[in-house]
C-alpha positions in Angstrom: -14.3 -12.4 -4.3 -14.8 -13.3 -0.7 -17.6 -11.9 1.5 -17.2 -12.1 5.3 -19.2 -10.3 7.9 -19.1 -6.6 6.8 -16.1 -7.0 4.5 -15.8 -7.8 0.8 -12.4 -8.5 -0.8 -11.8 -9.3 -4.5 -8.6 -9.9 -6.4 -7.6 -10.6 -10.0 -4.3 -12.5 -9.8 -1.2 -12.4 -12.0 0.5 -15.5 -10.6 4.3 -15.2 -10.7 5.5 -16.7 -7.4 3.9 -20.0 -6.6 1.2 -20.3 -9.3 -0.8 -23.0 -7.4 -4.3 -22.3 -6.1 -3.0 -22.6 -2.5 -1.4 -19.1 -3.0 -4.6 -17.5 -4.5 -6.1 -14.4 -3.1 -7.9 -13.2 -1.1 -5.5 -15.1 1.1 -7.2 -15.9 4.4 -7.8 -18.0 7.5 -10.4 -17.7 10.2 -8.9 -14.6 11.7 -7.7 -12.5 8.8 -7.8 -11.8 5.1 -5.4 -10.2 2.6 -5.4 -8.9 -0.9 -2.0 -7.9 -2.2 -0.6 -6.4 -5.4 3.2 -6.4 -6.1 6.2 -8.4 -5.0 8.1 -8.5 -1.7 11.7 -9.0 -2.8 13.0 -10.0 0.7 10.2 -12.4 1.6 12.5 -15.4 1.9 14.8 -13.5 4.4 11.7 -12.3 6.3 10.4 -15.8 6.5 13.7 -17.2 7.8 14.0 -14.4 10.4 10.5 -14.1 11.7 8.5 -17.2 10.7 10.9 -20.1 11.3 8.5 -21.6 13.7 5.6 -21.7 11.1 5.3 -24.4 8.5 4.4 -22.3 5.4 2.0 -23.9 3.0 3.2 -22.1 -0.1 6.4 -20.6 -1.6 4.7 -17.2 -2.2 5.5 -13.8 -0.8 1.7 -13.4 -0.2 1.7 -16.0 2.5 4.8 -14.5 4.2 3.2 -11.0 4.1 0.0 -12.5 5.6 1.8 -14.3 8.4 4.0 -11.2 9.2 0.9 -9.0 9.5 -0.8 -11.7 11.6 2.2 -11.7 14.0 3.5 -8.1 13.9 0.7 -5.9 12.7 1.7 -2.6 11.2 5.3 -2.9 12.5 5.8 -5.5 9.7 5.4 -2.9 7.0 8.7 -1.1 7.4 10.5 -4.4 7.1 9.2 -5.0 3.5 11.5 -4.4 0.6 9.5 -4.4 -2.6 6.8 -2.8 -4.6 3.4 -3.4 -3.1 -0.1 -2.2 -2.3 -2.2 -4.3 0.0 -5.3 -4.4 2.2 -5.3 -6.7 5.2 -8.3 -7.2 7.4 -8.0 -8.6 11.0 -11.4 -9.9 12.1 -10.2 -10.3 15.7 -9.2 -6.7 16.2 -11.8 -5.4 13.6 -9.0 -3.4 12.0 -8.1 -2.9 8.4 -4.5 -2.1 7.4 -3.8 -0.6 4.0 -0.3 0.3 2.8 1.6 1.4 -0.4 5.3 1.0 -1.1 7.7 3.9 -0.6 7.9 4.8 -4.3 4.2 4.4 -4.9 4.9 2.0 -7.7 1.6 0.1 -7.2 -1.5 2.4 -7.3 -4.0 2.6 -4.4 -7.1 4.7 -4.1 -9.8 5.0 -1.5 -13.1 6.5 -0.6 -14.0 7.0 3.0 -17.6 7.8 4.1 -19.2 8.1 7.5 -19.7 4.4 7.9 -17.5 2.6 5.3 -14.3 2.6 3.3 -13.7 1.5 -0.3 -10.2 0.6 -1.5 -9.0 -0.3 -5.0 -6.0 -0.3 -7.3 -8.2 1.2 -10.1 -10.5 4.1 -9.7 -13.1 2.5 -11.9 -13.8 0.0 -9.1 -14.8 2.7 -6.7 -18.1 4.7 -6.3 -16.4 7.8 -7.5 -18.1 11.2 -8.1 -16.7 13.5 -10.8 -15.8 17.0 -9.8 -16.7 19.4 -12.6 -14.5 22.1 -11.2 -11.4 19.9 -10.8 -12.1 18.5 -14.3 -12.2 22.0 -15.8 -9.0 22.9 -14.0 -7.1 19.9 -15.2 -8.3 20.3 -18.8 -7.2 24.0 -18.6 -3.8 22.9 -17.3 -3.5 20.1 -19.7 -2.5 17.4 -17.3 -4.0 14.9 -14.9 -2.0 14.4 -11.7 -2.4 11.8 -9.0 -2.4 14.4 -6.3 -5.2 16.4 -7.9 -7.7 13.8 -9.1 -10.8 15.0 -10.9 -13.1 13.4 -8.3 -15.0 14.9 -5.3 -14.5 11.8 -3.1 -11.4 9.8 -4.2 -8.1 10.0 -2.3 -4.8 8.5 -3.4 -2.8 6.8 -0.7 0.7 8.3 -0.9 3.8 6.1 -1.2 5.3 5.1 2.1 2.0 5.6 3.8 -0.2 3.2 5.8 -3.9 3.6 6.6 -5.4 1.9 9.6 -9.2 1.8 9.6 -11.2 0.9 12.8 -14.4 -0.9 12.0 -15.7 -0.2 15.5 -15.2 3.6 15.2 -15.6 3.8 11.4 -12.6 6.1 11.4 -9.2 5.9 9.6 -5.7 7.1 10.7 -2.8 7.8 8.3 0.9 7.5 9.1 4.2 7.4 7.2 6.3 4.3 7.6 9.0 5.3 5.1 10.0 8.4 3.2 12.8 8.9 0.6 14.1 11.8 2.8 15.0 9.1 5.4 17.8 7.9 3.1 19.5 11.3 2.5 23.1 11.5 3.7 23.0 14.8 5.5 26.8 15.1 5.5 26.8 15.1 1.7 24.1 17.8 1.6 26.0 20.0 4.0 29.2 19.7 2.0 27.5 20.6 -1.2 25.8 23.7 0.2 29.0 25.5 -0.3 29.2 24.7 -4.0 27.9 27.1 -6.6 24.7 26.4 -8.5 26.6 26.0 -11.8 29.0 23.4 -10.2 26.1 21.5 -8.8 24.4 21.5 -12.3 27.6 20.2 -13.8 27.9 17.5 -11.3 24.3 16.4 -11.8 24.8 16.3 -15.6 
């Protein structure tokens, strides 16, 4: 756990890429700090393409992600190929960047109040408040779903979404950096519109 100014970041590491302490998290320097869960599959390619002028201190994807965010800000996120959820604090701009991979493989929850924001990969780490009404509804339906959590104040960050939080304004902004719909070949869709439902079912099976 690292405390710095008005920010606290903690991380329990499962070390896979570069198990040395040099790659431990929160990963930080004087200007920024990062906690990251997941794996960036194309981190070597990104390092070669965008960080060739930097002498990297580790062989971890964490350091590459950190340096990309330092250099490119939110525009780095769409370049990532992998499964990830991260929170990156830039102390110079006083801006927090939070993002979750397009498929939502790695979980990410948050609570935003008038003057603060809490983020975690597990709800038990947050100051959650149970909603009795939502809980009754979910028990009646017989299922708990991410999009309808049984809490008054917890929000799940959707896959392919980034959250930018301004510490100066104590306000967040959500935007989509990737969506599975982006990858649909519309020509295939148009061609199949003329097919019958039964033939489409047969093709799917």
